[in-house]
C-alpha positions as CSV (number, residue, x, y, z in Angstrom):
1,M,0.0,0.0,0.0
2,S,1.3,3.5,-0.9
3,T,2.2,6.0,1.7
4,V,-0.6,8.3,0.7
5,T,-3.2,5.5,0.8
6,S,-2.0,4.2,4.1
7,L,-2.3,7.7,5.7
8,L,-5.8,8.2,4.3
9,S,-7.0,4.6,5.0
10,P,-10.2,4.5,7.1
11,T,-8.4,2.5,9.8
12,T,-6.1,5.5,10.5
13,L,-8.7,8.3,10.4
14,P,-9.7,9.8,13.8
15,F,-13.4,8.8,13.3
16,Q,-15.3,5.7,14.4
17,F,-16.6,3.8,11.4
18,Q,-18.0,0.8,13.3
19,T,-21.7,1.5,13.9
20,T,-25.0,-0.3,14.1
21,V,-26.6,1.9,11.4
22,P,-27.0,-0.4,8.3
23,P,-26.6,2.4,5.6
24,L,-23.3,3.5,7.1
25,Q,-22.0,-0.1,7.4
26,F,-22.7,-0.6,3.7
27,K,-20.9,2.6,2.7
28,T,-17.9,1.8,4.8
29,K,-17.6,-1.6,3.4
30,K,-17.8,-0.3,-0.1
31,L,-15.1,2.3,0.6
32,R,-12.8,-0.3,2.1
33,Q,-13.2,-2.6,-0.9
34,S,-12.2,0.2,-3.3
35,T,-9.1,1.2,-1.3
36,P,-6.7,-1.6,-2.6
37,K,-7.6,-0.9,-6.2
38,M,-6.8,2.8,-5.8
39,S,-3.5,2.2,-4.0
40,T,-2.1,0.3,-7.0
41,N,-1.9,3.6,-8.9
42,N,1.5,5.2,-8.2
43,N,0.4,8.5,-9.7
44,L,-2.7,8.7,-7.5
45,N,-4.0,12.2,-6.7
46,P,-4.7,12.4,-3.0
47,T,-8.0,14.2,-3.7
48,Q,-9.2,10.9,-5.3
49,L,-9.1,9.4,-1.8
50,I,-10.2,12.5,0.1
51,T,-13.4,13.0,-2.0
52,P,-15.2,9.7,-1.2
53,I,-14.2,10.0,2.5
54,T,-15.6,13.6,2.8
55,K,-18.8,12.5,1.0
56,L,-19.1,9.6,3.5
57,L,-18.6,11.9,6.5
58,W,-20.8,14.9,5.7
59,G,-22.5,14.2,2.4
60,K,-23.3,17.2,0.3
61,S,-23.2,19.7,3.2
62,L,-20.3,21.9,4.0
63,P,-17.4,20.6,6.2
64,P,-18.0,20.8,9.9
65,Q,-17.2,24.2,11.4
66,L,-14.8,22.6,13.8
67,L,-12.8,21.2,10.9
68,I,-12.8,24.5,9.0
69,S,-11.6,26.4,12.0
70,T,-8.9,23.8,12.8
71,V,-7.6,23.7,9.3
72,R,-7.6,27.5,9.1
73,S,-5.7,27.9,12.4
74,T,-3.2,25.3,11.3
75,W,-2.6,26.8,7.9
76,F,-2.2,30.3,9.4
77,T,0.5,29.0,11.8
78,V,2.3,27.2,9.0
79,W,2.1,30.3,6.8
80,Q,3.6,32.4,9.5
81,L,6.5,30.0,9.9
82,M,7.2,30.0,6.2
83,M,6.9,33.7,5.9
84,S,9.3,34.2,8.8
85,Q,12.0,32.6,6.6
86,L,10.9,33.8,3.2
87,A,10.1,37.4,4.3
88,P,11.3,38.4,7.8
89,S,9.2,41.0,9.4
90,D,9.4,43.4,12.3
91,P,7.1,43.2,15.4
92,S,4.4,45.2,13.5
93,G,4.2,42.6,10.8
94,S,6.0,44.8,8.2
95,Y,8.4,43.1,5.8
96,T,12.0,43.9,6.5
97,R,14.3,43.2,3.5
98,P,17.6,41.5,4.6
99,V,20.8,43.3,4.0
100,S,23.1,42.1,1.2
101,Q,26.3,40.5,2.5
102,F,28.7,41.4,-0.3
103,R,28.9,45.1,-1.1
104,N,30.9,47.9,-2.7
105,P,33.2,46.1,-5.3
106,N,36.2,48.1,-6.4
107,P,36.4,48.2,-10.2
108,Q,40.1,48.8,-10.1
109,Q,40.6,45.4,-8.6
110,L,38.4,43.5,-11.0
111,N,39.0,42.0,-14.4
112,P,35.7,42.0,-16.4
113,N,36.9,39.0,-18.4
114,T,36.9,36.9,-15.3
115,L,33.5,38.0,-14.0
116,H,30.3,36.0,-14.3
117,L,26.8,37.2,-13.6
118,Y,24.2,35.0,-11.9
119,A,20.6,36.2,-12.5
120,A,17.0,35.0,-12.6
121,L,14.2,36.1,-14.9
122,P,11.4,36.6,-12.4
123,C,13.5,38.7,-10.0
124,P,13.3,42.5,-10.5
125,W,16.5,43.1,-8.7
126,A,18.4,40.7,-11.0
127,H,16.5,42.2,-14.0
128,R,18.1,45.6,-13.5
129,T,21.6,44.1,-13.9
130,L,20.6,42.3,-17.1
131,I,19.3,45.6,-18.5
132,V,22.3,47.7,-17.7
133,R,24.6,44.9,-19.0
134,A,22.7,45.0,-22.3
135,L,22.6,48.8,-22.6
136,K,26.3,49.1,-22.0
137,G,27.1,46.4,-24.4
138,L,28.9,44.1,-22.0
139,Q,27.3,40.8,-23.1
140,H,30.5,39.7,-24.8
141,A,32.7,40.4,-21.7
142,I,30.5,39.3,-18.8
143,D,28.6,36.1,-19.5
144,V,25.5,35.2,-17.5
145,S,23.9,32.0,-16.0
146,I,20.2,32.3,-15.4
147,A,18.7,30.3,-12.6
148,S,15.1,29.2,-12.2
149,P,13.0,29.1,-9.1
150,G,12.8,25.7,-7.4
151,L,9.9,24.1,-5.5
152,D,11.7,24.6,-2.2
153,G,12.2,28.3,-2.8
154,S,15.8,28.1,-3.9
155,W,17.3,29.1,-7.2
156,E,18.2,26.1,-9.4
157,F,20.0,25.5,-12.7
158,K,18.5,23.4,-15.4
159,D,19.4,22.4,-18.9
160,E,19.4,25.2,-21.4
161,A,15.9,26.2,-22.4
162,V,15.0,26.7,-26.0
163,P,15.2,30.5,-26.7
164,V,12.1,32.2,-28.0
165,G,13.4,34.9,-30.4
166,D,16.0,37.0,-28.7
167,K,14.6,36.7,-25.2
168,L,16.8,35.4,-22.3
169,V,15.9,32.0,-21.0
170,P,17.0,29.8,-18.0
171,T,20.4,28.2,-18.4
172,R,22.7,25.7,-16.8
173,D,25.5,27.0,-14.5
174,K,28.0,27.8,-17.2
175,V,31.1,28.3,-15.0
176,N,30.7,26.2,-11.8
177,G,28.4,23.4,-13.0
178,A,26.3,23.7,-9.9
179,T,22.8,22.4,-9.6
180,N,21.6,25.4,-7.5
181,L,22.8,28.8,-6.5
182,R,23.6,27.7,-2.9
183,E,26.3,25.4,-4.2
184,C,27.9,28.4,-6.0
185,Y,28.0,30.5,-2.8
186,K,29.5,27.7,-0.8
187,M,32.4,27.4,-3.3
188,R,33.8,30.7,-2.2
189,R,36.8,30.7,0.2
190,G,35.5,30.1,3.7
191,G,32.2,28.9,2.5
192,Y,28.9,30.6,3.1
193,D,25.7,29.8,5.0
194,G,23.6,33.0,4.5
195,R,20.8,33.8,2.1
196,C,21.7,32.9,-1.5
197,T,20.2,35.6,-3.6
198,V,20.4,36.9,-7.2
199,P,21.9,38.9,-8.7
200,M,25.3,37.7,-7.8
201,L,28.6,38.7,-9.5
202,W,31.2,36.0,-9.3
203,D,35.0,36.0,-10.0
204,V,35.7,32.9,-11.9
205,E,39.5,32.9,-11.3
206,K,39.4,33.7,-7.6
207,K,36.3,31.6,-6.9
208,E,34.8,34.4,-4.9
209,V,31.6,36.3,-4.6
210,V,32.3,39.9,-5.8
211,C,28.9,41.4,-5.0
212,N,25.3,40.4,-4.4
213,E,23.7,43.9,-4.0
214,S,21.9,44.8,-7.2
215,Y,22.4,48.6,-7.1
216,D,26.2,48.2,-6.5
217,I,26.3,45.8,-9.5
218,I,24.5,48.2,-11.9
219,E,26.7,51.1,-10.8
220,L,29.7,48.9,-11.5
221,L,28.4,47.8,-14.9
222,N,27.6,51.4,-15.8
223,S,31.0,52.9,-15.2
224,G,33.5,50.3,-14.1
225,F,34.2,48.5,-17.4
226,N,34.0,51.2,-20.1
227,R,37.3,49.9,-21.5
228,V,35.5,46.8,-22.7
229,A,32.0,48.0,-23.2
230,R,30.6,48.4,-26.7
231,N,28.6,51.4,-25.6
232,P,31.0,53.3,-23.3
233,D,29.6,56.7,-24.0
234,L,26.3,55.8,-22.3
235,D,26.4,57.0,-18.7
236,L,23.3,56.1,-16.7
237,S,24.6,58.0,-13.6
238,P,26.3,61.2,-14.9
239,P,27.9,63.4,-12.1
240,E,25.7,66.4,-13.0
241,L,22.5,64.4,-12.2
242,K,23.9,62.8,-9.0
243,K,21.6,64.9,-6.7
244,Q,18.5,64.1,-8.7
245,I,19.4,60.4,-9.0
246,D,19.8,60.2,-5.2
247,E,16.5,61.9,-4.6
248,W,14.6,59.6,-6.9
249,N,16.3,56.5,-5.4
250,Q,15.1,57.6,-2.0
251,I,11.5,57.5,-3.3
252,I,11.6,54.6,-5.7
253,H,13.5,52.0,-3.6
254,P,11.6,52.0,-0.3
255,S,8.2,53.0,-1.6
256,I,7.9,51.3,-5.0
257,N,10.6,48.6,-5.6
258,N,10.4,47.4,-2.0
259,G,7.0,48.8,-1.5
260,V,5.2,46.1,-3.6
261,Y,7.0,43.4,-1.5
262,R,6.0,45.2,1.7
263,C,2.4,44.9,0.5
264,G,2.6,41.3,-0.6
265,F,4.6,40.1,2.4
266,A,2.8,42.1,5.1
267,Q,1.8,39.9,8.1
268,S,-0.7,42.3,9.6
269,Q,-3.5,44.5,8.3
270,E,-1.8,47.6,9.7
271,A,1.5,46.8,7.9
272,Y,-0.3,46.2,4.6
273,D,-2.4,49.4,4.9
274,S,0.7,51.5,5.5
275,A,2.7,49.9,2.7
276,V,-0.1,50.1,0.1
277,N,-0.8,53.8,0.8
278,E,2.9,54.7,0.6
279,L,3.2,52.7,-2.6
280,F,0.4,54.5,-4.5
281,S,1.3,57.9,-3.1
282,A,4.8,57.4,-4.7
283,L,3.3,56.1,-8.0
284,N,1.1,59.2,-8.1
285,T,4.1,61.4,-7.5
286,V,6.1,59.8,-10.3
287,D,3.1,59.8,-12.7
288,D,2.6,63.6,-12.1
289,H,6.3,64.2,-12.7
290,L,6.4,62.2,-15.9
291,R,3.6,64.4,-17.4
292,G,6.3,66.9,-18.3
293,S,9.5,64.9,-18.3
294,R,10.4,62.0,-20.6
295,Y,12.5,60.2,-17.9
296,L,12.9,60.8,-14.2
297,C,15.9,63.1,-14.7
298,G,14.8,64.8,-17.9
299,D,15.9,63.7,-21.3
300,K,18.5,61.1,-20.1
301,L,17.7,57.6,-19.0
302,T,19.4,57.0,-15.6
303,L,19.7,54.1,-13.1
304,P,16.5,55.1,-11.2
305,D,14.6,54.7,-14.5
306,V,16.0,51.1,-14.9
307,C,15.0,50.3,-11.2
308,L,11.5,51.7,-11.6
309,F,11.0,49.9,-14.9
310,T,11.6,46.4,-13.5
311,T,8.9,47.0,-11.0
312,L,6.4,48.5,-13.4
313,I,6.8,45.7,-16.0
314,R,5.8,43.2,-13.3
315,F,3.1,45.3,-11.7
316,D,0.0,44.4,-13.7
317,L,1.3,40.8,-14.2
318,V,1.9,40.0,-10.6
319,Y,1.9,42.7,-7.9
320,N,-1.5,44.0,-8.7
321,V,-3.1,40.6,-8.1
322,M,-0.8,38.4,-6.0
323,F,0.7,41.2,-3.8
324,K,-2.7,42.9,-3.3
325,C,-1.5,46.2,-4.9
326,T,-5.0,46.7,-6.2
327,K,-5.8,50.5,-6.0
328,K,-4.8,50.9,-9.7
329,K,-3.0,49.2,-12.4
330,V,-0.1,50.7,-14.3
331,V,-2.2,50.7,-17.5
332,E,-4.5,53.1,-15.7
333,Y,-1.7,55.6,-15.3
334,Q,-1.4,57.5,-18.7
335,N,2.1,58.8,-18.0
336,L,3.6,55.8,-16.2
337,H,2.3,53.3,-18.8
338,G,3.6,55.3,-21.7
339,Y,6.9,55.7,-19.9
340,M,7.1,51.9,-19.3
341,R,6.5,51.2,-23.0
342,D,9.1,53.9,-23.9
343,I,11.8,52.0,-21.9
344,Y,10.6,48.6,-23.1
345,Q,11.2,49.7,-26.7
346,I,14.8,50.8,-26.1
347,P,17.0,48.4,-28.1
348,H,17.8,45.2,-26.1
349,V,15.5,46.0,-23.2
350,A,12.7,43.8,-24.4
351,E,15.1,40.9,-24.8
352,T,15.6,40.9,-21.0
353,C,11.8,40.8,-20.3
354,N,10.6,37.2,-20.4
355,L,7.0,37.9,-19.3
356,D,6.0,34.2,-19.0
357,A,9.0,33.4,-16.8
358,M,8.1,36.4,-14.6
359,M,4.5,35.1,-14.1
360,D,5.6,31.5,-13.5
361,G,8.3,32.6,-11.0
362,Y,5.7,34.1,-8.7
363,Y,2.4,32.2,-9.2
364,K,3.9,28.7,-9.5
365,F,6.7,28.9,-7.0
366,L,5.8,31.5,-4.3
367,F,3.8,28.9,-2.4
368,P,2.9,30.8,0.8
369,L,1.1,33.5,-1.3
370,N,-0.5,31.1,-3.9
371,P,-0.9,27.6,-2.5
372,G,-2.8,26.4,-5.5
373,N,0.0,27.4,-7.9
374,I,-2.7,28.6,-10.3
375,R,-1.3,31.2,-12.8
376,P,-3.9,33.7,-14.0
377,V,-4.1,34.7,-17.7
378,M,-1.7,37.4,-18.7
379,P,-3.3,40.9,-18.9
380,S,-3.8,41.9,-22.5
381,A,-2.0,45.3,-21.9
382,S,1.1,43.3,-20.8
383,H,1.6,41.4,-24.0
384,H,4.7,42.1,-26.1
385,E,2.7,43.4,-29.0
386,F,0.8,45.9,-26.8
387,L,4.0,47.1,-25.2
388,L,5.4,47.9,-28.7
389,Q,2.6,50.4,-29.4
390,A,3.5,54.0,-29.9
391,H,4.0,56.1,-26.7
392,T,4.7,59.5,-28.2
393,R,6.9,60.4,-25.2
394,E,9.8,61.5,-27.5
395,S,7.9,64.8,-27.8
396,L,8.9,65.5,-24.2
397,S,12.6,65.4,-25.1
398,T,14.5,68.7,-25.7
399,S,17.6,66.9,-27.0
400,Q,18.2,63.8,-29.1
401,Q,21.7,63.3,-27.8
402,S,21.0,60.7,-25.1
403,L,18.6,58.8,-27.5
404,Q,21.3,58.5,-30.1
405,V,23.7,57.0,-27.5
406,L,21.1,54.4,-26.6
407,V,20.4,53.4,-30.1
408,T,24.1,53.2,-30.9
């Protein structure tokens, strides 16, 4: 008898089946006779066993209130345990993002030809590194291995997926041959037992983690390797815009990039209410600003634009539904939605946007938030063809210089 069958067998249930009522005796006998036949199927779905048992116990009526309250209480306790590991929170129930362990790499001490980038397609923090790498023209110098989410919540490497057009797809680990990202982290000198996150920049020769903080990595890619970049004249963080860039980062990172996670991972109503109000207040501020400015800092695309884009492209796909960011969709913001399409249409950006992988990475693998693993249909406004529609935002530019650099 299979493990599932033995666990659900009538002889192990906490109910008394022996009774003097003839109809119940007949049904019990019929259920027991069918059990051996079902147990011979190795691919048996547990619901095939649960369904006849539930019909036997309470017929067509709803499950007993005691059972419902018990299951609800048990699930809530298990959910809290899982969330404490997946998304640690403070005493108020607000999500607190863990600090990255490997920070501030020195470009003068690095050889771009020995670096390897680990990324994942669902992750917005890894996505920003893929975009900057593509815009700077560093694909030939810094190769990438793309991990996929595993059922246990870790990042895994699989056989190379078949590319769809020019879009990035999951890959094997190209430099270390690892089966998951944790193995890569443990290969560093002294080992590692912390959180194994993407993006992660790895030094192939030194067998060392260079950096796993996404903003540090995009700053490094933007200005640290111009000697090998095919688009060295593009500067996504020019000195004259430093003050504006810092101001936008102080809004976008806590309130929008991290804000959607504070909504989705909130473990109290108060924490959620605070996060969702802050999120949409920031989105309204950005939308108002973009009414008269093509990008956040005027005519030039900068790093805050890249960081905002990776959240916006996932917003209607995932955050609006799964993370309960339901006040408005991005498609309902005239300026934000046009701005998102504008960036999507910059050469090489769309290639980094695997929309199906984004949806699968959340709905099919983020179990505590979606136990049924059911992926909703993709919103029509998020399809590739729709994102390529005209946005007319070029009319807001006062100069074509920065656009020419991007196209080059």
